[in-house]
Biopython code that builds the backbone (N, CA, C, O; Angstrom):
import numpy as np
from Bio.PDB.StructureBuilder import StructureBuilder

atoms = [
    (1, "UNK", "N", (61.584, 97.043, 110.814)),
    (1, "UNK", "CA", (62.064, 96.224, 110.642)),
    (1, "UNK", "C", (62.337, 94.777, 111.287)),
    (1, "UNK", "O", (63.214, 94.744, 112.150)),
    (2, "UNK", "N", (61.510, 93.263, 110.878)),
    (2, "UNK", "CA", (61.439, 92.246, 111.934)),
    (2, "UNK", "C", (62.968, 91.979, 112.051)),
    (2, "UNK", "O", (63.748, 92.583, 111.314)),
    (3, "UNK", "N", (63.573, 90.717, 113.344)),
    (3, "UNK", "CA", (65.330, 90.830, 112.775)),
    (3, "UNK", "C", (64.955, 88.964, 112.573)),
    (3, "UNK", "O", (64.180, 88.182, 113.123)),
    (4, "UNK", "N", (65.987, 88.862, 111.482)),
    (4, "UNK", "CA", (65.406, 87.960, 111.133)),
    (4, "UNK", "C", (65.642, 86.782, 111.345)),
    (4, "UNK", "O", (65.455, 85.781, 110.654)),
    (5, "UNK", "N", (66.120, 86.944, 112.463)),
    (5, "UNK", "CA", (66.567, 85.775, 113.961)),
    (5, "UNK", "C", (64.620, 85.505, 114.142)),
    (5, "UNK", "O", (64.042, 84.599, 114.744)),
    (6, "UNK", "N", (64.170, 86.404, 113.546)),
    (6, "UNK", "CA", (62.676, 85.746, 114.216)),
    (6, "UNK", "C", (61.771, 84.775, 113.575)),
    (6, "UNK", "O", (61.325, 84.986, 112.447)),
    (7, "UNK", "N", (61.491, 83.739, 114.241)),
    (7, "UNK", "CA", (60.400, 83.023, 113.399)),
    (7, "UNK", "C", (59.481, 83.197, 113.002)),
    (7, "UNK", "O", (58.532, 83.566, 113.693)),
    (8, "UNK", "N", (59.414, 82.989, 111.692)),
    (8, "UNK", "CA", (58.563, 82.955, 110.350)),
    (8, "UNK", "C", (57.547, 82.453, 110.433)),
    (8, "UNK", "O", (57.396, 81.261, 110.702)),
    (9, "UNK", "N", (56.391, 83.485, 110.160)),
    (9, "UNK", "CA", (54.803, 82.949, 110.206)),
    (9, "UNK", "C", (54.091, 81.878, 108.624)),
    (9, "UNK", "O", (54.445, 81.696, 107.460)),
    (10, "UNK", "N", (53.063, 81.463, 109.431)),
    (10, "UNK", "CA", (52.594, 81.086, 108.014)),
    (10, "UNK", "C", (52.430, 81.934, 106.794)),
    (10, "UNK", "O", (52.639, 81.581, 105.634)),
    (11, "UNK", "N", (51.958, 83.301, 107.290)),
    (11, "UNK", "CA", (51.926, 84.261, 106.190)),
    (11, "UNK", "C", (53.047, 84.988, 105.413)),
    (11, "UNK", "O", (53.108, 85.756, 104.453)),
    (12, "UNK", "N", (54.041, 84.301, 106.405)),
    (12, "UNK", "CA", (55.532, 84.724, 105.220)),
    (12, "UNK", "C", (56.042, 83.726, 104.418)),
    (12, "UNK", "O", (56.668, 83.818, 103.362)),
    (13, "UNK", "N", (55.542, 82.323, 105.334)),
    (13, "UNK", "CA", (55.864, 81.467, 103.924)),
    (13, "UNK", "C", (54.782, 81.734, 102.818)),
    (13, "UNK", "O", (54.887, 81.170, 101.728)),
    (14, "UNK", "N", (54.023, 82.359, 103.015)),
    (14, "UNK", "CA", (53.400, 82.116, 102.127)),
    (14, "UNK", "C", (53.052, 82.905, 101.287)),
    (14, "UNK", "O", (52.119, 82.908, 100.485)),
    (15, "UNK", "N", (53.872, 83.606, 101.509)),
    (15, "UNK", "CA", (54.575, 85.501, 100.512)),
    (15, "UNK", "C", (55.564, 84.845, 100.000)),
    (15, "UNK", "O", (55.549, 84.880, 98.769)),
    (16, "UNK", "N", (56.385, 84.282, 100.437)),
    (16, "UNK", "CA", (57.429, 83.910, 99.456)),
    (16, "UNK", "C", (57.160, 83.142, 98.629)),
    (16, "UNK", "O", (57.500, 83.480, 97.495)),
    (17, "UNK", "N", (56.324, 81.555, 98.801)),
    (17, "UNK", "CA", (56.004, 80.441, 97.952)),
    (17, "UNK", "C", (55.023, 81.368, 96.825)),
    (17, "UNK", "O", (55.588, 81.151, 95.753)),
    (18, "UNK", "N", (53.885, 82.252, 96.553)),
    (18, "UNK", "CA", (53.688, 83.142, 96.054)),
    (18, "UNK", "C", (55.401, 84.283, 95.277)),
    (18, "UNK", "O", (55.502, 84.538, 94.077)),
    (19, "UNK", "N", (55.999, 84.539, 95.885)),
    (19, "UNK", "CA", (57.376, 84.957, 94.968)),
    (19, "UNK", "C", (57.397, 84.060, 94.133)),
    (19, "UNK", "O", (57.081, 84.267, 92.961)),
    (20, "UNK", "N", (57.780, 82.883, 94.591)),
    (20, "UNK", "CA", (58.476, 81.569, 93.426)),
    (20, "UNK", "C", (57.531, 81.178, 92.529)),
    (20, "UNK", "O", (57.966, 81.023, 91.388)),
    (21, "UNK", "N", (56.126, 80.927, 92.728)),
    (21, "UNK", "CA", (55.556, 81.050, 92.142)),
    (21, "UNK", "C", (55.728, 81.780, 91.082)),
    (21, "UNK", "O", (56.074, 81.297, 90.004)),
    (22, "UNK", "N", (55.473, 83.199, 91.303)),
    (22, "UNK", "CA", (55.816, 84.286, 90.064)),
    (22, "UNK", "C", (56.949, 84.646, 88.988)),
    (22, "UNK", "O", (57.116, 85.222, 87.913)),
    (23, "UNK", "N", (57.702, 83.832, 90.119)),
    (23, "UNK", "CA", (59.522, 84.123, 89.056)),
    (23, "UNK", "C", (59.433, 83.034, 88.196)),
    (23, "UNK", "O", (59.756, 83.219, 87.022)),
    (24, "UNK", "N", (58.864, 81.366, 88.738)),
    (24, "UNK", "CA", (59.013, 80.875, 88.459)),
    (24, "UNK", "C", (58.229, 80.667, 87.187)),
    (24, "UNK", "O", (58.648, 79.838, 86.380)),
    (25, "UNK", "N", (56.867, 81.509, 86.881)),
    (25, "UNK", "CA", (56.221, 82.434, 85.812)),
    (25, "UNK", "C", (56.860, 82.473, 84.987)),
    (25, "UNK", "O", (56.910, 81.773, 83.975)),
    (26, "UNK", "N", (57.558, 83.478, 85.380)),
    (26, "UNK", "CA", (58.143, 84.777, 83.787)),
    (26, "UNK", "C", (58.959, 83.742, 83.670)),
    (26, "UNK", "O", (58.704, 83.403, 82.515)),
    (27, "UNK", "N", (60.219, 82.580, 84.269)),
    (27, "UNK", "CA", (61.259, 82.438, 83.512)),
    (27, "UNK", "C", (62.355, 82.464, 84.150)),
    (27, "UNK", "O", (63.437, 82.093, 83.695)),
    (28, "UNK", "N", (62.135, 82.952, 85.368)),
    (28, "UNK", "CA", (63.571, 83.198, 86.103)),
    (28, "UNK", "C", (63.572, 81.523, 87.183)),
    (28, "UNK", "O", (64.655, 80.940, 87.229)),
    (29, "UNK", "N", (62.789, 81.109, 87.689)),
    (29, "UNK", "CA", (63.545, 79.267, 87.912)),
    (29, "UNK", "C", (62.385, 79.034, 87.597)),
    (29, "UNK", "O", (61.266, 79.543, 87.655)),
    (30, "UNK", "N", (63.213, 77.596, 87.027)),
    (30, "UNK", "CA", (62.358, 76.385, 86.539)),
    (30, "UNK", "C", (62.147, 75.498, 87.491)),
    (30, "UNK", "O", (62.403, 75.852, 88.642)),
    (31, "UNK", "N", (61.693, 74.295, 87.278)),
    (31, "UNK", "CA", (60.568, 74.087, 87.428)),
    (31, "UNK", "C", (61.229, 72.868, 88.974)),
    (31, "UNK", "O", (60.556, 72.573, 89.962)),
    (32, "UNK", "N", (62.766, 72.377, 88.658)),
    (32, "UNK", "CA", (63.540, 71.991, 89.789)),
    (32, "UNK", "C", (64.384, 72.936, 91.321)),
    (32, "UNK", "O", (64.770, 72.760, 92.477)),
    (33, "UNK", "N", (64.230, 74.287, 89.902)),
    (33, "UNK", "CA", (64.594, 75.077, 91.360)),
    (33, "UNK", "C", (63.818, 75.429, 91.809)),
    (33, "UNK", "O", (64.228, 76.017, 92.810)),
    (34, "UNK", "N", (62.128, 75.519, 91.705)),
    (34, "UNK", "CA", (61.067, 76.169, 92.415)),
    (34, "UNK", "C", (60.769, 74.886, 93.385)),
    (34, "UNK", "O", (60.197, 75.023, 94.466)),
    (35, "UNK", "N", (61.135, 73.854, 92.976)),
    (35, "UNK", "CA", (60.326, 72.736, 94.227)),
    (35, "UNK", "C", (61.285, 72.743, 95.049)),
    (35, "UNK", "O", (61.052, 72.587, 96.248)),
    (36, "UNK", "N", (62.896, 72.973, 94.456)),
    (36, "UNK", "CA", (63.244, 73.225, 95.980)),
    (36, "UNK", "C", (63.292, 73.888, 96.958)),
    (36, "UNK", "O", (63.262, 73.504, 98.126)),
    (37, "UNK", "N", (63.415, 75.537, 96.320)),
    (37, "UNK", "CA", (62.806, 76.868, 96.928)),
    (37, "UNK", "C", (61.665, 76.744, 97.965)),
    (37, "UNK", "O", (61.565, 77.219, 99.096)),
    (38, "UNK", "N", (60.749, 75.881, 97.163)),
    (38, "UNK", "CA", (59.383, 76.053, 98.248)),
    (38, "UNK", "C", (59.390, 74.480, 98.861)),
    (38, "UNK", "O", (58.452, 73.700, 99.027)),
    (39, "UNK", "N", (59.993, 74.420, 98.972)),
    (39, "UNK", "CA", (59.898, 72.726, 100.094)),
    (39, "UNK", "C", (60.883, 73.690, 101.274)),
    (39, "UNK", "O", (60.800, 73.665, 102.502)),
    (40, "UNK", "N", (61.865, 74.561, 100.349)),
    (40, "UNK", "CA", (62.798, 74.659, 101.632)),
    (40, "UNK", "C", (61.646, 75.550, 102.219)),
    (40, "UNK", "O", (60.965, 75.031, 103.102)),
    (41, "UNK", "N", (61.391, 76.661, 101.881)),
    (41, "UNK", "CA", (59.768, 77.767, 101.952)),
    (41, "UNK", "C", (59.132, 77.017, 103.033)),
    (41, "UNK", "O", (59.127, 77.893, 103.898)),
    (42, "UNK", "N", (58.617, 76.042, 103.551)),
    (42, "UNK", "CA", (57.618, 75.323, 104.166)),
    (42, "UNK", "C", (57.659, 74.620, 105.087)),
    (42, "UNK", "O", (56.925, 74.160, 105.962)),
    (43, "UNK", "N", (59.247, 74.589, 104.559)),
    (43, "UNK", "CA", (60.109, 74.369, 106.875)),
    (43, "UNK", "C", (60.804, 75.337, 106.815)),
    (43, "UNK", "O", (61.768, 75.156, 107.558)),
    (44, "UNK", "N", (60.869, 76.684, 106.129)),
    (44, "UNK", "CA", (62.043, 77.260, 107.175)),
    (44, "UNK", "C", (61.242, 78.043, 108.666)),
    (44, "UNK", "O", (60.079, 78.447, 108.680)),
    (45, "UNK", "N", (61.722, 78.073, 109.240)),
    (45, "UNK", "CA", (61.842, 78.625, 110.559)),
    (45, "UNK", "C", (61.543, 79.854, 111.137)),
    (45, "UNK", "O", (60.590, 80.200, 111.836)),
    (46, "UNK", "N", (63.072, 80.798, 110.493)),
    (46, "UNK", "CA", (63.291, 82.078, 110.558)),
    (46, "UNK", "C", (62.671, 83.078, 109.242)),
    (46, "UNK", "O", (62.444, 82.629, 108.119)),
    (47, "UNK", "N", (62.467, 84.460, 109.636)),
    (47, "UNK", "CA", (62.840, 85.244, 108.963)),
    (47, "UNK", "C", (63.455, 84.545, 108.176)),
    (47, "UNK", "O", (62.987, 83.817, 107.301)),
    (48, "UNK", "N", (65.036, 84.815, 108.572)),
    (48, "UNK", "CA", (66.457, 84.681, 107.622)),
    (48, "UNK", "C", (66.555, 83.350, 106.662)),
    (48, "UNK", "O", (67.388, 82.945, 105.852)),
    (49, "UNK", "N", (65.305, 82.873, 107.150)),
    (49, "UNK", "CA", (65.761, 81.077, 105.922)),
    (49, "UNK", "C", (64.770, 81.285, 105.291)),
    (49, "UNK", "O", (64.775, 80.214, 104.685)),
    (50, "UNK", "N", (63.568, 81.987, 104.780)),
    (50, "UNK", "CA", (63.035, 83.086, 104.115)),
    (50, "UNK", "C", (63.553, 83.922, 102.968)),
    (50, "UNK", "O", (63.144, 84.047, 101.814)),
    (51, "UNK", "N", (64.505, 84.426, 103.573)),
    (51, "UNK", "CA", (64.685, 85.572, 102.550)),
    (51, "UNK", "C", (65.802, 85.063, 102.014)),
    (51, "UNK", "O", (66.396, 85.738, 101.173)),
    (52, "UNK", "N", (66.162, 84.137, 102.290)),
    (52, "UNK", "CA", (67.602, 83.334, 101.382)),
    (52, "UNK", "C", (67.284, 82.469, 99.905)),
    (52, "UNK", "O", (68.018, 82.063, 99.004)),
    (53, "UNK", "N", (66.021, 82.420, 100.114)),
    (53, "UNK", "CA", (65.448, 81.953, 98.749)),
    (53, "UNK", "C", (65.040, 82.544, 98.031)),
    (53, "UNK", "O", (64.569, 82.136, 96.970)),
    (54, "UNK", "N", (65.117, 84.033, 98.512)),
    (54, "UNK", "CA", (64.062, 85.093, 97.204)),
    (54, "UNK", "C", (66.007, 85.996, 97.076)),
    (54, "UNK", "O", (66.101, 86.628, 96.024)),
    (55, "UNK", "N", (66.867, 86.036, 97.659)),
    (55, "UNK", "CA", (67.391, 86.894, 97.502)),
    (55, "UNK", "C", (68.246, 87.045, 96.291)),
    (55, "UNK", "O", (68.844, 88.120, 96.234)),
    (56, "UNK", "N", (68.381, 86.466, 95.609)),
    (56, "UNK", "CA", (68.945, 86.814, 94.189)),
    (56, "UNK", "C", (67.399, 86.478, 93.381)),
    (56, "UNK", "O", (67.287, 85.260, 93.521)),
    (57, "UNK", "N", (66.699, 86.762, 92.943)),
    (57, "UNK", "CA", (65.510, 87.180, 92.922)),
    (57, "UNK", "C", (65.613, 89.168, 92.940)),
    (57, "UNK", "O", (66.248, 89.882, 93.716)),
    (58, "UNK", "N", (64.788, 89.533, 91.860)),
    (58, "UNK", "CA", (64.070, 90.997, 91.984)),
    (58, "UNK", "C", (62.623, 91.109, 92.566)),
    (58, "UNK", "O", (61.600, 90.436, 92.441)),
    (59, "UNK", "N", (62.915, 92.082, 93.160)),
    (59, "UNK", "CA", (61.173, 92.114, 94.209)),
    (59, "UNK", "C", (59.977, 92.128, 93.085)),
    (59, "UNK", "O", (59.815, 92.659, 91.986)),
    (60, "UNK", "N", (59.635, 91.733, 93.478)),
    (60, "UNK", "CA", (57.709, 91.419, 92.380)),
    (60, "UNK", "C", (57.269, 92.999, 92.441)),
    (60, "UNK", "O", (57.250, 93.648, 93.487)),
    (61, "UNK", "N", (57.036, 93.340, 91.582)),
    (61, "UNK", "CA", (56.580, 94.472, 91.106)),
    (61, "UNK", "C", (55.094, 94.265, 91.389)),
    (61, "UNK", "O", (54.377, 93.284, 91.194)),
    (62, "UNK", "N", (54.694, 96.144, 92.195)),
    (62, "UNK", "CA", (52.984, 96.097, 92.719)),
    (62, "UNK", "C", (52.199, 95.477, 92.034)),
    (62, "UNK", "O", (52.128, 95.527, 90.806)),
    (63, "UNK", "N", (51.637, 94.931, 92.651)),
    (63, "UNK", "CA", (50.232, 94.407, 92.532)),
    (63, "UNK", "C", (49.491, 95.513, 91.666)),
    (63, "UNK", "O", (49.157, 96.466, 92.370)),
    (64, "UNK", "N", (49.050, 95.679, 89.960)),
    (64, "UNK", "CA", (47.733, 96.808, 89.529)),
    (64, "UNK", "C", (46.850, 96.607, 90.682)),
    (64, "UNK", "O", (46.586, 95.880, 91.639)),
    (65, "UNK", "N", (46.480, 97.908, 89.893)),
    (65, "UNK", "CA", (44.832, 97.829, 91.193)),
    (65, "UNK", "C", (44.128, 96.547, 90.221)),
    (65, "UNK", "O", (44.439, 96.060, 89.134)),
    (66, "UNK", "N", (42.579, 96.177, 91.609)),
    (66, "UNK", "CA", (41.800, 95.717, 90.541)),
    (66, "UNK", "C", (41.224, 96.573, 89.238)),
    (66, "UNK", "O", (40.760, 97.713, 89.230)),
    (67, "UNK", "N", (41.425, 95.550, 88.033)),
    (67, "UNK", "CA", (40.522, 96.818, 86.732)),
    (67, "UNK", "C", (38.889, 97.433, 87.868)),
    (67, "UNK", "O", (38.407, 96.765, 88.783)),
    (68, "UNK", "N", (38.578, 98.286, 87.583)),
    (68, "UNK", "CA", (37.536, 99.199, 87.641)),
    (68, "UNK", "C", (36.664, 98.269, 86.226)),
    (68, "UNK", "O", (37.474, 97.676, 85.514)),
    (69, "UNK", "N", (35.461, 98.138, 85.878)),
    (69, "UNK", "CA", (34.473, 98.418, 85.156)),
    (69, "UNK", "C", (33.714, 99.652, 85.243)),
    (69, "UNK", "O", (33.183, 100.261, 86.171)),
    (70, "UNK", "N", (33.872, 99.914, 83.462)),
    (70, "UNK", "CA", (33.301, 100.617, 82.765)),
    (70, "UNK", "C", (32.289, 101.511, 83.677)),
    (70, "UNK", "O", (31.487, 100.827, 84.312)),
    (71, "UNK", "N", (32.172, 103.124, 83.878)),
    (71, "UNK", "CA", (30.202, 103.006, 83.922)),
    (71, "UNK", "C", (29.375, 102.383, 83.124)),
    (71, "UNK", "O", (28.433, 101.740, 83.587)),
    (72, "UNK", "N", (29.573, 102.466, 81.987)),
    (72, "UNK", "CA", (29.146, 102.435, 80.621)),
    (72, "UNK", "C", (28.170, 100.721, 80.869)),
    (72, "UNK", "O", (26.986, 100.382, 80.857)),
    (73, "UNK", "N", (29.638, 99.969, 81.092)),
    (73, "UNK", "CA", (29.756, 98.249, 81.294)),
    (73, "UNK", "C", (28.335, 98.371, 82.334)),
    (73, "UNK", "O", (27.334, 97.820, 81.876)),
    (74, "UNK", "N", (28.162, 99.174, 83.937)),
    (74, "UNK", "CA", (27.082, 99.078, 85.022)),
    (74, "UNK", "C", (26.466, 99.279, 84.085)),
    (74, "UNK", "O", (26.012, 98.191, 83.730)),
    (75, "UNK", "N", (26.015, 100.383, 83.140)),
    (75, "UNK", "CA", (24.768, 101.558, 82.686)),
    (75, "UNK", "C", (23.699, 99.979, 81.770)),
    (75, "UNK", "O", (22.526, 99.603, 81.768)),
    (76, "UNK", "N", (24.872, 99.576, 81.196)),
    (76, "UNK", "CA", (23.708, 98.039, 79.556)),
    (76, "UNK", "C", (24.233, 97.069, 80.901)),
    (76, "UNK", "O", (25.244, 96.449, 80.575)),
    (77, "UNK", "N", (23.941, 96.874, 81.871)),
    (77, "UNK", "CA", (24.007, 95.550, 82.210)),
    (77, "UNK", "C", (22.297, 95.992, 83.943)),
    (77, "UNK", "O", (21.527, 95.188, 84.467)),
    (78, "UNK", "N", (22.405, 97.049, 84.112)),
    (78, "UNK", "CA", (21.532, 97.640, 84.139)),
    (78, "UNK", "C", (20.142, 97.489, 83.241)),
    (78, "UNK", "O", (19.187, 96.754, 83.494)),
    (79, "UNK", "N", (20.336, 98.580, 81.895)),
    (79, "UNK", "CA", (19.290, 98.411, 81.558)),
    (79, "UNK", "C", (18.872, 96.455, 80.916)),
    (79, "UNK", "O", (17.805, 96.086, 80.426)),
    (80, "UNK", "N", (19.327, 96.141, 81.009)),
    (80, "UNK", "CA", (19.423, 94.805, 80.412)),
    (80, "UNK", "C", (18.623, 93.920, 81.568)),
    (80, "UNK", "O", (17.983, 92.914, 81.259)),
    (81, "UNK", "N", (18.712, 94.330, 82.726)),
    (81, "UNK", "CA", (17.538, 93.839, 83.361)),
    (81, "UNK", "C", (16.531, 94.090, 83.235)),
    (81, "UNK", "O", (15.563, 93.570, 82.680)),
    (82, "UNK", "N", (16.838, 95.538, 84.144)),
    (82, "UNK", "CA", (15.064, 96.552, 83.451)),
    (82, "UNK", "C", (14.221, 95.874, 81.727)),
    (82, "UNK", "O", (13.006, 95.930, 81.537)),
    (83, "UNK", "N", (14.749, 95.571, 81.191)),
    (83, "UNK", "CA", (14.312, 95.280, 79.912)),
    (83, "UNK", "C", (13.647, 93.635, 80.141)),
    (83, "UNK", "O", (12.514, 93.283, 79.814)),
    (84, "UNK", "N", (14.726, 92.762, 80.807)),
    (84, "UNK", "CA", (14.176, 91.644, 81.258)),
    (84, "UNK", "C", (13.044, 91.909, 82.457)),
    (84, "UNK", "O", (12.189, 91.076, 82.756)),
    (85, "UNK", "N", (13.175, 93.096, 83.032)),
    (85, "UNK", "CA", (11.947, 92.889, 84.323)),
    (85, "UNK", "C", (10.664, 92.788, 83.634)),
    (85, "UNK", "O", (9.739, 92.249, 84.241)),
    (86, "UNK", "N", (10.435, 93.329, 82.189)),
    (86, "UNK", "CA", (9.593, 94.116, 81.755)),
    (86, "UNK", "C", (8.609, 93.247, 80.885)),
    (86, "UNK", "O", (7.399, 93.162, 80.673)),
    (87, "UNK", "N", (9.863, 92.607, 80.470)),
    (87, "UNK", "CA", (9.376, 91.321, 79.741)),
    (87, "UNK", "C", (8.633, 90.531, 80.782)),
    (87, "UNK", "O", (7.604, 89.917, 80.501)),
    (88, "UNK", "N", (8.957, 90.542, 81.525)),
    (88, "UNK", "CA", (8.693, 89.620, 82.238)),
    (88, "UNK", "C", (7.229, 90.212, 82.760)),
    (88, "UNK", "O", (6.135, 89.654, 82.666)),
    (89, "UNK", "N", (7.511, 91.394, 83.288)),
    (89, "UNK", "CA", (6.254, 91.621, 83.455)),
    (89, "UNK", "C", (4.540, 91.579, 82.996)),
    (89, "UNK", "O", (3.429, 91.436, 83.506)),
    (90, "UNK", "N", (5.342, 91.863, 81.376)),
    (90, "UNK", "CA", (4.227, 91.406, 80.417)),
    (90, "UNK", "C", (3.786, 90.568, 80.164)),
    (90, "UNK", "O", (2.781, 90.667, 79.460)),
    (91, "UNK", "N", (4.190, 89.398, 80.520)),
    (91, "UNK", "CA", (4.092, 88.318, 80.392)),
    (91, "UNK", "C", (2.922, 87.609, 81.297)),
    (91, "UNK", "O", (2.040, 86.965, 80.729)),
    (92, "UNK", "N", (2.944, 87.761, 82.838)),
    (92, "UNK", "CA", (2.495, 87.692, 83.165)),
    (92, "UNK", "C", (1.172, 88.035, 83.847)),
    (92, "UNK", "O", (0.410, 87.467, 84.630)),
    (93, "UNK", "N", (1.249, 89.674, 82.963)),
    (93, "UNK", "CA", (0.351, 90.290, 83.350)),
    (93, "UNK", "C", (-1.443, 89.353, 82.255)),
    (93, "UNK", "O", (-2.618, 89.122, 82.541)),
    (94, "UNK", "N", (-0.182, 89.076, 80.571)),
    (94, "UNK", "CA", (-1.292, 89.067, 79.144)),
    (94, "UNK", "C", (-1.320, 86.933, 80.255)),
    (94, "UNK", "O", (-2.391, 86.332, 80.337)),
    (95, "UNK", "N", (-0.579, 86.590, 80.594)),
    (95, "UNK", "CA", (-1.643, 85.264, 81.069)),
    (95, "UNK", "C", (-2.734, 85.427, 81.786)),
    (95, "UNK", "O", (-3.754, 84.775, 81.561)),
    (96, "UNK", "N", (-2.596, 86.752, 83.193)),
    (96, "UNK", "CA", (-3.682, 87.050, 84.156)),
    (96, "UNK", "C", (-4.768, 87.245, 83.176)),
    (96, "UNK", "O", (-5.833, 86.726, 83.509)),
    (97, "UNK", "N", (-4.757, 87.812, 82.151)),
    (97, "UNK", "CA", (-5.658, 89.195, 81.443)),
    (97, "UNK", "C", (-6.347, 87.614, 80.706)),
    (97, "UNK", "O", (-7.511, 87.305, 80.961)),
    (98, "UNK", "N", (-5.602, 86.859, 79.937)),
    (98, "UNK", "CA", (-6.238, 86.293, 78.643)),
    (98, "UNK", "C", (-6.039, 84.626, 79.928)),
    (98, "UNK", "O", (-4.977, 84.517, 80.542)),
    (99, "UNK", "N", (-6.587, 84.103, 80.024)),
    (99, "UNK", "CA", (-6.393, 82.895, 80.778)),
    (99, "UNK", "C", (-7.177, 81.522, 79.695)),
    (99, "UNK", "O", (-7.169, 80.352, 80.079)),
]
sb = StructureBuilder()
sb.init_structure("model")
sb.init_model(0)
sb.init_chain("A")
sb.init_seg("    ")
for serial, (resi, resn, name, xyz) in enumerate(atoms, 1):
    if name == "N":
        sb.init_residue(resn, " ", resi, " ")
    sb.init_atom(name, np.array(xyz, "f"), 0.0, 1.0, " ", f" {name:<3s}", serial, name[0])
structure = sb.get_structure()
């Protein structure tokens, strides 16, 4: 774990800003509190400065895994592509055979 007096990076500030946005979206912070804390996060110099901005908020839940498309959805898209390709091929063939 990094030392609290260690200088904060842009990524550290972005992580805190995302947390503040999430807590505002779920109603833990009002817009004034979000404004004050996000301004302080952007001006934070050390990790300790950043930690104080979220100390009274619960940990963020783990991000859910990105939804995976069911196999049937992929098959439907492939089938639609094949139908469109065959239709186009038939139309081109008809145009070439009957000018």
